[in-house]
C-alpha positions as CSV (number, residue, x, y, z in Angstrom):
1,M,-6.2,4.3,1.1
2,I,-6.5,1.3,-1.3
3,K,-7.2,-1.1,1.6
4,G,-10.0,1.2,2.7
5,L,-11.6,0.8,-0.7
6,Y,-11.7,-3.0,-0.5
7,G,-14.9,-3.2,1.7
8,P,-17.0,-0.6,-0.1
9,L,-16.2,-2.0,-3.5
10,R,-16.7,-5.6,-2.5
11,D,-20.0,-4.6,-0.9
12,S,-21.0,-3.1,-4.3
13,G,-20.5,-6.4,-5.9
14,Y,-17.0,-6.1,-7.4
15,Q,-14.3,-8.7,-7.1
16,I,-11.3,-7.1,-5.6
17,E,-7.7,-8.1,-5.4
18,T,-5.0,-6.1,-3.6
19,S,-1.3,-6.0,-3.9
20,E,1.3,-4.4,-1.7
21,H,3.4,-2.8,-4.5
22,P,2.8,-1.4,-8.0
23,A,5.0,-4.1,-9.5
24,D,2.7,-6.8,-8.1
25,A,-0.2,-5.0,-9.7
26,I,1.6,-5.2,-13.0
27,K,2.1,-9.0,-12.5
28,S,-1.6,-9.4,-11.8
29,V,-2.6,-7.8,-15.0
30,F,-1.0,-10.8,-16.8
31,A,-3.1,-13.2,-14.8
32,A,-6.7,-12.0,-15.1
33,P,-9.0,-9.7,-17.1
34,Y,-9.4,-6.7,-14.9
35,L,-11.8,-3.8,-15.6
36,S,-9.7,-1.3,-13.6
37,V,-6.5,-1.0,-11.7
38,V,-6.4,1.5,-8.8
39,L,-2.9,2.6,-7.8
40,D,-2.0,4.7,-4.7
41,S,0.4,7.5,-5.5
42,R,2.1,6.9,-2.2
43,D,3.1,3.3,-2.9
44,I,6.7,2.3,-2.1
45,G,9.1,1.4,-4.9
46,M,7.9,2.0,-8.5
47,T,5.7,5.1,-8.8
48,A,2.1,4.9,-9.6
49,T,2.5,6.8,-12.8
50,D,5.3,4.5,-14.0
51,A,3.2,1.4,-13.1
52,A,0.2,2.9,-14.9
53,A,2.3,3.4,-18.0
54,V,3.4,-0.2,-17.9
55,I,-0.1,-1.5,-17.3
56,K,-1.5,0.6,-20.2
57,S,1.2,-0.7,-22.5
58,I,0.4,-4.3,-21.6
59,R,-3.4,-3.9,-21.5
60,P,-4.6,-0.7,-23.1
61,D,-8.2,-1.8,-22.4
62,I,-7.8,-1.5,-18.6
63,S,-8.8,1.7,-16.9
64,V,-6.1,2.9,-14.5
65,I,-7.1,5.2,-11.6
66,I,-4.4,6.9,-9.5
67,I,-5.3,7.9,-6.0
68,G,-3.7,11.0,-4.6
69,K,-2.1,12.9,-7.4
70,D,-2.8,14.3,-10.8
71,A,-1.6,12.1,-13.7
72,A,0.0,13.8,-16.7
73,N,-1.5,11.2,-19.0
74,D,-5.0,11.6,-20.5
75,D,-5.4,7.8,-20.4
76,L,-5.5,7.8,-16.6
77,Y,-8.1,8.8,-14.1
78,T,-7.2,10.5,-10.8
79,M,-9.1,10.7,-7.5
80,Q,-8.4,12.3,-4.2
81,P,-7.9,9.9,-1.2
82,D,-11.1,10.9,0.5
83,A,-13.3,10.4,-2.6
84,I,-14.4,6.8,-2.0
85,D,-18.0,7.4,-3.2
86,K,-16.7,9.1,-6.4
87,L,-14.4,6.2,-7.0
88,K,-17.2,3.7,-6.7
89,E,-19.3,5.8,-9.1
90,L,-16.4,6.0,-11.6
91,I,-15.9,2.2,-11.4
92,Q,-19.6,1.7,-12.0
93,E,-19.5,4.0,-15.0
94,L,-16.5,2.2,-16.4
95,S,-18.2,-1.1,-15.9
96,L,-21.4,0.1,-17.7
97,L,-19.3,1.5,-20.6
98,K,-17.4,-1.8,-21.0
99,M,-20.7,-3.7,-21.1
100,K,-21.9,-1.4,-23.9
101,I,-18.7,-1.8,-25.9
102,H,-18.3,-5.6,-25.3
103,P,-21.9,-7.0,-24.7
């Protein structure tokens, strides 16, 4: 699912980086200022919910979107795997919101 988002988001003008495991996504959060992190709930190893909790504790300003299952945390967004257009809209809204907060 996540790899299927790469092209549409890149074509919309976003810089995209992918990682194979949620733990790698956590490491990436230390390296660059991301607007959002999208996690697939079917990832191997650490669960997406656990990775989201770690990311939010490290960088509370980053929006975390979990694909494929409902998150129990109000700080997280969730999307169904077939909702690529909705995900693009959400990321655009988050981008606009961030520009308003941090011009």
